[in-house]
Backbone as JSON Lines, residues from 0, in Angstrom:
{"i":0,"aa":"M","n":[0.97,-1.12,-0.05],"ca":[0.1,-0.2,0.15],"c":[0.91,1.44,0.05]}
{"i":1,"aa":"K","n":[1.85,1.28,0.87],"ca":[2.82,2.31,0.65],"c":[3.46,2.32,-0.93]}
{"i":2,"aa":"K","n":[3.71,1.67,-1.25],"ca":[4.43,1.55,-2.56],"c":[3.58,2.42,-3.5]}
{"i":3,"aa":"T","n":[2.17,2.05,-3.03],"ca":[1.09,2.66,-4.13],"c":[1.37,4.14,-3.65]}
{"i":4,"aa":"W","n":[1.03,4.71,-3.41],"ca":[0.99,6.08,-2.58],"c":[2.25,6.71,-3.0]}
{"i":5,"aa":"F","n":[3.4,6.31,-2.71],"ca":[4.47,6.69,-3.37],"c":[4.71,6.72,-4.58]}
{"i":6,"aa":"V","n":[4.09,5.69,-5.49],"ca":[4.21,5.78,-6.89],"c":[3.43,7.15,-7.33]}
{"i":7,"aa":"A","n":[1.9,7.13,-6.76],"ca":[0.79,7.89,-7.43],"c":[1.41,9.52,-6.84]}
{"i":8,"aa":"L","n":[1.73,9.49,-5.7],"ca":[2.26,10.61,-5.74],"c":[3.69,11.4,-6.33]}
{"i":9,"aa":"F","n":[4.46,10.34,-6.64],"ca":[5.55,10.48,-7.64],"c":[5.38,11.3,-8.74]}
{"i":10,"aa":"V","n":[4.08,10.34,-9.68],"ca":[3.56,10.49,-10.85],"c":[2.64,12.0,-10.89]}
{"i":11,"aa":"L","n":[2.06,12.18,-10.01],"ca":[1.34,13.48,-9.45],"c":[2.47,14.81,-9.52]}
{"i":12,"aa":"V","n":[3.67,14.61,-9.01],"ca":[4.9,15.57,-8.83],"c":[5.44,15.88,-10.08]}
{"i":13,"aa":"F","n":[5.83,14.43,-10.61],"ca":[6.6,14.37,-11.85],"c":[5.93,15.25,-12.99]}
{"i":14,"aa":"F","n":[4.28,14.65,-13.45],"ca":[3.62,15.48,-14.52],"c":[3.04,16.64,-14.42]}
{"i":15,"aa":"S","n":[2.9,16.75,-12.84],"ca":[2.38,18.21,-12.78],"c":[3.1,19.65,-13.49]}
{"i":16,"aa":"G","n":[4.49,18.99,-13.73],"ca":[5.47,19.91,-14.36],"c":[5.14,20.16,-15.99]}
{"i":17,"aa":"F","n":[4.41,19.34,-16.34],"ca":[3.86,19.32,-17.5],"c":[2.73,19.77,-17.96]}
{"i":18,"aa":"A","n":[1.91,19.84,-16.84],"ca":[0.51,20.32,-17.11],"c":[0.38,21.68,-17.05]}
{"i":19,"aa":"N","n":[1.34,22.33,-17.19],"ca":[1.1,24.05,-18.21],"c":[2.94,24.22,-18.65]}
{"i":20,"aa":"P","n":[2.92,23.62,-19.4],"ca":[4.31,23.98,-20.12],"c":[4.54,25.18,-20.63]}
{"i":21,"aa":"N","n":[3.45,26.23,-20.78],"ca":[3.47,27.56,-21.19],"c":[2.64,28.48,-20.29]}
{"i":22,"aa":"P","n":[3.43,29.0,-19.5],"ca":[3.08,29.69,-18.24],"c":[2.3,30.91,-19.05]}
{"i":23,"aa":"D","n":[2.72,31.75,-20.0],"ca":[2.47,32.82,-20.92],"c":[0.93,32.49,-20.92]}
{"i":24,"aa":"T","n":[0.3,31.6,-21.64],"ca":[-1.1,31.35,-22.02],"c":[-1.67,30.75,-21.38]}
{"i":25,"aa":"E","n":[-1.74,30.19,-19.86],"ca":[-2.81,29.65,-19.21],"c":[-2.43,29.8,-18.0]}
{"i":26,"aa":"G","n":[-3.42,29.78,-16.98],"ca":[-3.3,30.23,-15.19],"c":[-3.49,31.57,-15.36]}
{"i":27,"aa":"P","n":[-3.56,31.71,-14.0],"ca":[-4.3,33.13,-13.19],"c":[-3.21,34.04,-13.74]}
{"i":28,"aa":"E","n":[-1.79,33.95,-13.63],"ca":[-0.89,34.85,-14.35],"c":[-0.65,35.0,-15.88]}
{"i":29,"aa":"K","n":[-1.42,34.82,-16.62],"ca":[-1.66,34.9,-17.9],"c":[-1.04,36.13,-18.5]}
{"i":30,"aa":"L","n":[-0.41,36.03,-19.47],"ca":[-0.24,37.74,-19.94],"c":[-1.04,37.54,-21.28]}
{"i":31,"aa":"P","n":[-1.32,39.0,-21.3],"ca":[-1.9,39.14,-22.84],"c":[-1.36,38.84,-23.89]}
{"i":32,"aa":"G","n":[-1.89,39.04,-24.98],"ca":[-1.35,39.02,-26.38],"c":[-0.54,38.09,-26.65]}
{"i":33,"aa":"R","n":[0.25,37.78,-27.73],"ca":[1.35,36.96,-27.94],"c":[2.83,37.74,-28.06]}
{"i":34,"aa":"S","n":[3.53,36.78,-27.89],"ca":[5.05,37.05,-27.76],"c":[5.03,37.84,-29.03]}
{"i":35,"aa":"I","n":[6.56,38.72,-29.04],"ca":[6.7,39.39,-30.05],"c":[8.38,39.78,-30.02]}
{"i":36,"aa":"A","n":[8.9,39.8,-31.0],"ca":[10.3,39.68,-30.72],"c":[10.56,41.47,-30.76]}
{"i":37,"aa":"A","n":[11.55,41.96,-29.82],"ca":[11.92,43.42,-29.95],"c":[11.77,44.23,-31.14]}
{"i":38,"aa":"G","n":[12.77,43.07,-32.24],"ca":[13.11,43.8,-33.41],"c":[12.03,44.18,-34.07]}
{"i":39,"aa":"R","n":[10.58,43.39,-33.89],"ca":[9.4,43.93,-34.63],"c":[8.56,44.73,-34.08]}
{"i":40,"aa":"L","n":[9.02,45.16,-32.93],"ca":[8.35,46.46,-32.31],"c":[8.49,47.81,-33.28]}
{"i":41,"aa":"P","n":[6.97,48.43,-33.16],"ca":[7.56,49.76,-33.98],"c":[8.28,50.59,-33.24]}
{"i":42,"aa":"D","n":[8.51,51.5,-34.13],"ca":[10.12,52.4,-33.3],"c":[9.15,53.55,-32.29]}
{"i":43,"aa":"T","n":[7.84,53.8,-31.95],"ca":[7.46,54.5,-31.26],"c":[7.51,53.62,-30.08]}
{"i":44,"aa":"V","n":[7.18,52.26,-29.98],"ca":[7.31,51.45,-28.67],"c":[8.76,51.31,-28.3]}
{"i":45,"aa":"R","n":[9.72,51.19,-29.35],"ca":[10.93,51.01,-29.09],"c":[11.84,52.21,-28.26]}
{"i":46,"aa":"R","n":[11.16,53.62,-28.75],"ca":[11.81,54.75,-28.34],"c":[11.15,54.84,-26.97]}
{"i":47,"aa":"F","n":[9.94,54.31,-26.69],"ca":[9.31,54.47,-25.35],"c":[10.26,53.8,-24.17]}
{"i":48,"aa":"G","n":[10.41,52.55,-24.76],"ca":[11.06,51.6,-23.82],"c":[13.0,52.53,-23.61]}
{"i":49,"aa":"V","n":[13.44,53.08,-24.56],"ca":[14.94,53.67,-24.12],"c":[14.83,54.68,-23.38]}
{"i":50,"aa":"R","n":[13.77,55.49,-23.73],"ca":[13.13,56.96,-23.37],"c":[13.25,56.79,-21.55]}
{"i":51,"aa":"H","n":[12.41,55.66,-21.36],"ca":[12.07,55.15,-19.8],"c":[12.53,54.26,-18.99]}
{"i":52,"aa":"F","n":[13.19,53.51,-19.55],"ca":[14.03,52.34,-18.82],"c":[15.46,52.37,-18.99]}
{"i":53,"aa":"A","n":[15.99,52.04,-18.19],"ca":[17.55,51.97,-18.25],"c":[17.67,50.98,-18.82]}
{"i":54,"aa":"N","n":[17.35,49.53,-18.98],"ca":[17.77,48.72,-19.62],"c":[16.37,48.06,-20.4]}
{"i":55,"aa":"P","n":[16.07,48.45,-21.49],"ca":[14.67,47.96,-22.28],"c":[15.16,46.58,-22.46]}
{"i":56,"aa":"H","n":[16.24,46.28,-22.81],"ca":[16.33,44.95,-23.28],"c":[16.03,43.73,-21.91]}
{"i":57,"aa":"Q","n":[15.9,44.34,-20.45],"ca":[15.59,43.21,-19.71],"c":[13.96,42.53,-19.97]}
{"i":58,"aa":"F","n":[13.51,43.38,-20.59],"ca":[11.73,43.23,-20.36],"c":[11.27,42.27,-21.82]}
{"i":59,"aa":"T","n":[10.26,41.4,-22.11],"ca":[9.95,40.55,-23.13],"c":[8.63,41.3,-24.07]}
{"i":60,"aa":"Y","n":[8.36,40.91,-25.01],"ca":[7.28,42.1,-25.21],"c":[6.11,41.19,-26.2]}
{"i":61,"aa":"R","n":[5.01,41.36,-26.08],"ca":[3.83,41.0,-26.81],"c":[3.12,41.91,-27.48]}
{"i":62,"aa":"S","n":[2.22,41.63,-28.02],"ca":[1.11,42.08,-29.01],"c":[-0.25,41.72,-29.11]}
{"i":63,"aa":"D","n":[-1.15,42.44,-29.46],"ca":[-2.48,42.02,-29.76],"c":[-3.04,43.06,-30.82]}
{"i":64,"aa":"R","n":[-4.15,42.57,-31.41],"ca":[-4.7,43.89,-32.37],"c":[-4.69,45.22,-32.2]}
{"i":65,"aa":"S","n":[-4.61,45.52,-30.71],"ca":[-4.87,46.65,-30.04],"c":[-3.65,47.56,-29.32]}
{"i":66,"aa":"F","n":[-2.95,46.57,-28.92],"ca":[-1.82,47.19,-27.87],"c":[-0.44,46.26,-27.95]}
{"i":67,"aa":"Y","n":[0.45,46.63,-27.08],"ca":[2.05,46.27,-27.32],"c":[2.14,46.51,-25.47]}
{"i":68,"aa":"Y","n":[2.83,45.11,-24.99],"ca":[3.01,44.75,-23.77],"c":[4.32,44.59,-23.65]}
{"i":69,"aa":"V","n":[5.11,45.8,-22.59],"ca":[6.31,45.56,-22.26],"c":[6.24,44.83,-21.07]}
{"i":70,"aa":"C","n":[7.02,43.7,-20.93],"ca":[6.18,42.73,-19.71],"c":[7.96,42.55,-18.78]}
{"i":71,"aa":"D","n":[7.75,42.34,-17.34],"ca":[8.76,42.47,-16.75],"c":[8.92,40.94,-16.12]}
{"i":72,"aa":"E","n":[10.02,40.33,-15.28],"ca":[10.25,39.03,-14.85],"c":[9.15,38.71,-14.18]}
{"i":73,"aa":"A","n":[8.36,39.75,-13.39],"ca":[7.53,39.2,-12.45],"c":[6.02,38.83,-12.97]}
{"i":74,"aa":"G","n":[5.94,39.0,-14.26],"ca":[4.52,39.13,-14.72],"c":[3.63,40.23,-14.79]}
{"i":75,"aa":"G","n":[4.23,41.22,-14.48],"ca":[3.85,42.76,-14.88],"c":[3.77,43.1,-16.08]}
{"i":76,"aa":"Y","n":[3.08,44.29,-16.39],"ca":[3.52,44.87,-18.14],"c":[2.88,46.24,-17.88]}
{"i":77,"aa":"Y","n":[3.81,47.01,-18.88],"ca":[2.94,48.52,-19.46],"c":[2.37,48.05,-20.67]}
{"i":78,"aa":"L","n":[1.52,48.92,-20.74],"ca":[0.44,48.41,-21.79],"c":[0.74,49.94,-22.76]}
{"i":79,"aa":"L","n":[0.94,49.53,-23.91],"ca":[1.21,50.74,-24.97],"c":[0.68,50.93,-26.23]}
{"i":80,"aa":"S","n":[0.06,51.51,-26.67],"ca":[-0.65,51.9,-28.25],"c":[0.22,51.88,-29.14]}
{"i":81,"aa":"G","n":[-0.01,51.67,-30.27],"ca":[0.73,51.72,-31.45],"c":[1.69,53.2,-31.9]}
{"i":82,"aa":"D","n":[1.0,53.98,-31.23],"ca":[1.9,55.33,-31.33],"c":[3.04,55.45,-30.54]}
{"i":83,"aa":"G","n":[3.0,54.53,-29.34],"ca":[4.23,54.64,-28.39],"c":[3.56,55.12,-27.24]}
{"i":84,"aa":"A","n":[2.16,55.68,-27.03],"ca":[1.9,56.57,-25.84],"c":[1.22,55.06,-24.75]}
{"i":85,"aa":"I","n":[1.86,55.32,-23.69],"ca":[1.41,54.48,-22.44],"c":[-0.13,54.84,-22.14]}
{"i":86,"aa":"R","n":[-0.84,53.42,-22.08],"ca":[-2.29,53.28,-22.21],"c":[-2.62,52.42,-20.73]}
{"i":87,"aa":"G","n":[-1.75,52.59,-19.87],"ca":[-1.84,51.71,-18.52],"c":[-0.74,50.71,-18.23]}
{"i":88,"aa":"F","n":[-1.04,49.84,-16.99],"ca":[0.03,48.98,-16.46],"c":[-0.72,48.17,-15.75]}
{"i":89,"aa":"R","n":[-0.28,46.82,-15.44],"ca":[-0.27,45.9,-14.33],"c":[0.78,45.37,-13.68]}
{"i":90,"aa":"F","n":[1.09,45.34,-12.45],"ca":[2.13,44.84,-11.81],"c":[1.95,44.41,-10.75]}
{"i":91,"aa":"C","n":[2.67,43.19,-10.47],"ca":[2.13,42.12,-9.17],"c":[3.16,42.52,-7.98]}
{"i":92,"aa":"M","n":[4.48,42.98,-8.18],"ca":[5.19,43.26,-6.9],"c":[5.93,44.82,-6.9]}
{"i":93,"aa":"R","n":[5.62,45.33,-7.5],"ca":[6.08,47.06,-7.61],"c":[5.15,48.26,-7.72]}
{"i":94,"aa":"Q","n":[5.18,49.19,-8.01],"ca":[4.73,50.23,-8.23],"c":[5.26,50.97,-9.44]}
{"i":95,"aa":"P","n":[4.19,51.58,-9.87],"ca":[4.83,52.21,-11.46],"c":[5.44,53.51,-10.96]}
{"i":96,"aa":"S","n":[6.91,54.22,-11.41],"ca":[7.43,55.46,-11.46],"c":[6.62,56.49,-11.61]}
{"i":97,"aa":"R","n":[7.12,57.59,-10.88],"ca":[6.49,58.74,-10.95],"c":[6.27,59.15,-12.22]}
{"i":98,"aa":"Q","n":[7.48,58.93,-13.08],"ca":[7.94,59.53,-14.23],"c":[6.45,58.7,-15.51]}
{"i":99,"aa":"I","n":[6.22,57.51,-15.27],"ca":[4.99,56.55,-15.63],"c":[3.66,57.16,-15.2]}
{"i":100,"aa":"L","n":[3.52,57.57,-14.02],"ca":[2.03,58.15,-13.7],"c":[1.93,59.05,-14.25]}
{"i":101,"aa":"D","n":[3.01,60.07,-14.52],"ca":[2.45,61.44,-15.08],"c":[2.13,61.33,-16.46]}
{"i":102,"aa":"L","n":[2.36,60.35,-17.12],"ca":[1.79,59.71,-18.55],"c":[0.2,59.29,-18.41]}
{"i":103,"aa":"L","n":[0.2,59.27,-17.07],"ca":[-1.45,58.57,-17.37],"c":[-2.48,59.88,-17.39]}
{"i":104,"aa":"P","n":[-3.72,59.86,-17.54],"ca":[-4.86,60.78,-17.41],"c":[-4.32,61.7,-15.64]}
{"i":105,"aa":"G","n":[-4.03,62.54,-16.0],"ca":[-3.5,63.46,-14.44],"c":[-5.12,63.54,-13.83]}
{"i":106,"aa":"A","n":[-5.86,63.81,-14.18],"ca":[-7.21,63.63,-13.01],"c":[-7.44,62.28,-12.33]}
{"i":107,"aa":"A","n":[-7.33,61.51,-13.07],"ca":[-7.53,59.88,-12.51],"c":[-6.55,59.89,-11.29]}
{"i":108,"aa":"V","n":[-4.87,60.34,-11.66],"ca":[-3.83,59.71,-10.69],"c":[-4.26,60.78,-9.4]}
{"i":109,"aa":"A","n":[-4.71,62.01,-9.81],"ca":[-4.87,63.19,-8.81],"c":[-5.75,62.42,-7.85]}
{"i":110,"aa":"H","n":[-6.99,62.35,-8.4],"ca":[-8.18,61.86,-7.48],"c":[-7.72,60.44,-6.68]}
{"i":111,"aa":"I","n":[-6.75,59.44,-7.1],"ca":[-6.26,58.37,-6.2],"c":[-5.44,58.69,-5.18]}
{"i":112,"aa":"R","n":[-4.49,59.52,-5.72],"ca":[-3.51,60.19,-4.49],"c":[-4.25,60.91,-3.5]}
{"i":113,"aa":"E","n":[-5.02,61.54,-3.76],"ca":[-5.49,62.33,-2.54],"c":[-6.6,61.73,-2.16]}
{"i":114,"aa":"S","n":[-7.37,60.87,-2.57],"ca":[-8.81,60.1,-1.78],"c":[-8.26,58.22,-1.82]}
{"i":115,"aa":"Y","n":[-7.17,58.15,-1.74],"ca":[-6.87,56.96,-1.37],"c":[-5.39,56.53,-0.93]}
{"i":116,"aa":"P","n":[-5.0,57.56,-0.24],"ca":[-3.66,57.54,0.49],"c":[-3.27,56.01,1.41]}
{"i":117,"aa":"G","n":[-2.12,55.52,0.95],"ca":[-1.8,54.3,2.01],"c":[-2.21,53.24,0.95]}
{"i":118,"aa":"Y","n":[-2.87,53.14,-0.25],"ca":[-3.37,52.18,-1.16],"c":[-2.3,52.1,-2.14]}
{"i":119,"aa":"F","n":[-2.17,51.11,-3.0],"ca":[-1.03,50.89,-4.13],"c":[-1.99,50.68,-5.51]}
{"i":120,"aa":"L","n":[-1.25,51.09,-5.99],"ca":[-2.11,50.99,-7.68],"c":[-1.27,49.9,-8.46]}
{"i":121,"aa":"G","n":[-2.48,48.8,-8.34],"ca":[-1.71,47.77,-9.0],"c":[-2.09,47.51,-10.38]}
{"i":122,"aa":"A","n":[-2.74,48.56,-10.84],"ca":[-3.25,47.99,-12.39],"c":[-4.05,49.3,-12.8]}
{"i":123,"aa":"F","n":[-3.9,49.93,-13.54],"ca":[-4.39,51.24,-14.6],"c":[-5.0,50.63,-15.82]}
{"i":124,"aa":"L","n":[-5.87,50.23,-16.28],"ca":[-5.98,49.66,-17.47],"c":[-7.38,50.45,-18.59]}
{"i":125,"aa":"P","n":[-7.24,50.55,-19.61],"ca":[-8.41,50.9,-20.5],"c":[-9.54,49.85,-20.25]}
{"i":126,"aa":"E","n":[-10.66,50.43,-20.4],"ca":[-11.95,49.67,-19.92],"c":[-12.96,50.4,-20.83]}
{"i":127,"aa":"G","n":[-13.64,49.89,-21.98],"ca":[-14.47,50.65,-22.76],"c":[-14.0,51.96,-22.89]}
{"i":128,"aa":"E","n":[-14.83,52.73,-22.76],"ca":[-14.45,54.23,-23.15],"c":[-13.56,54.79,-22.19]}
{"i":129,"aa":"G","n":[-13.2,54.27,-21.17],"ca":[-12.29,55.12,-19.9],"c":[-11.49,54.03,-19.47]}
{"i":130,"aa":"Y","n":[-11.47,53.84,-18.08],"ca":[-10.43,53.23,-17.26],"c":[-10.64,52.31,-16.36]}
{"i":131,"aa":"R","n":[-9.83,51.54,-15.78],"ca":[-10.21,50.67,-14.63],"c":[-9.04,50.66,-13.72]}
{"i":132,"aa":"A","n":[-8.84,51.17,-12.48],"ca":[-7.94,51.12,-11.61],"c":[-8.05,50.23,-10.54]}
{"i":133,"aa":"E","n":[-7.09,49.14,-10.11],"ca":[-7.1,48.44,-9.24],"c":[-6.1,48.99,-7.91]}
{"i":134,"aa":"L","n":[-6.86,49.17,-6.76],"ca":[-6.02,49.76,-5.74],"c":[-6.19,48.51,-4.53]}
{"i":135,"aa":"F","n":[-4.91,48.3,-3.97],"ca":[-4.73,47.26,-3.12],"c":[-4.23,48.58,-1.64]}
{"i":136,"aa":"G","n":[-4.83,47.94,-0.68],"ca":[-4.42,48.75,0.59],"c":[-4.86,48.08,1.93]}
{"i":137,"aa":"E","n":[-5.89,48.61,2.62],"ca":[-6.45,47.72,3.75],"c":[-7.69,47.34,3.45]}
{"i":138,"aa":"D","n":[-8.12,47.41,2.34],"ca":[-8.8,46.48,1.47],"c":[-8.81,46.69,0.02]}
{"i":139,"aa":"D","n":[-9.36,45.71,-0.86],"ca":[-8.94,46.27,-2.48],"c":[-10.35,46.98,-2.74]}
{"i":140,"aa":"R","n":[-9.85,47.61,-3.72],"ca":[-10.78,48.87,-4.66],"c":[-10.87,48.88,-5.85]}
{"i":141,"aa":"T","n":[-11.53,48.63,-6.6],"ca":[-11.73,49.24,-7.99],"c":[-12.39,50.11,-8.3]}
{"i":142,"aa":"L","n":[-11.76,51.16,-9.28],"ca":[-12.14,52.34,-9.5],"c":[-12.53,52.86,-11.07]}
{"i":143,"aa":"R","n":[-13.68,53.35,-11.27],"ca":[-13.52,53.45,-12.87],"c":[-13.72,55.01,-12.93]}
{"i":144,"aa":"F","n":[-12.85,55.37,-14.38],"ca":[-12.46,56.5,-14.51],"c":[-13.2,56.62,-16.26]}
{"i":145,"aa":"D","n":[-13.78,58.01,-16.76],"ca":[-14.0,58.29,-18.02],"c":[-12.68,58.15,-18.68]}
{"i":146,"aa":"G","n":[-12.75,58.33,-20.37],"ca":[-11.42,58.73,-21.14],"c":[-10.81,59.74,-20.8]}
{"i":147,"aa":"E","n":[-11.02,60.79,-19.68],"ca":[-10.36,61.78,-19.48],"c":[-9.55,61.7,-18.17]}
{"i":148,"aa":"G","n":[-10.23,60.62,-17.63],"ca":[-9.38,60.5,-16.12],"c":[-10.48,61.06,-15.19]}
{"i":149,"aa":"G","n":[-12.01,61.56,-15.15],"ca":[-12.73,61.86,-14.3],"c":[-13.47,60.41,-13.54]}
{"i":150,"aa":"F","n":[-13.22,60.73,-12.7],"ca":[-13.66,59.41,-11.57],"c":[-15.48,59.64,-11.77]}
{"i":151,"aa":"L","n":[-15.64,58.15,-11.75],"ca":[-16.91,57.7,-12.32],"c":[-17.68,57.06,-10.86]}
{"i":152,"aa":"S","n":[-17.06,55.57,-10.86],"ca":[-17.6,54.88,-9.25],"c":[-16.25,54.07,-8.79]}
{"i":153,"aa":"E","n":[-16.68,53.43,-7.45],"ca":[-15.82,52.76,-6.66],"c":[-16.38,51.58,-6.43]}
{"i":154,"aa":"E","n":[-15.82,50.46,-6.59],"ca":[-16.26,49.41,-6.24],"c":[-15.44,48.57,-4.9]}
């Protein structure tokens, strides 16, 4: 009986590594879009990386029909439009720099700073005609903003 349990445990552990061979495409940390080589990025997106990051080669890149994603090793990403403008971000373990926040709609960033001190901004992403911000702190909050950054609602 002990051998059966040992074999079953071994098989479970061994094959669990094959259950999700590509973490980019499955699971809760799924990254958006598809992988793209840095050389295939539009010049506008490449220039954004050079201008805002000390080492833009530390990132991987993804794209879909609407956006380009500059991804870090922790599963977070910056969201850029084809013209190289930042449209948002999602981070797992860090906050965006002040330089990056200054590129987002000012009214939304000001509202978050003034109304939610002590909260961390984990995501700021386009949603419909506006934006969704995910805050983490004493409790989790989701804020909605219009396309100009005007506050709409809190969940």
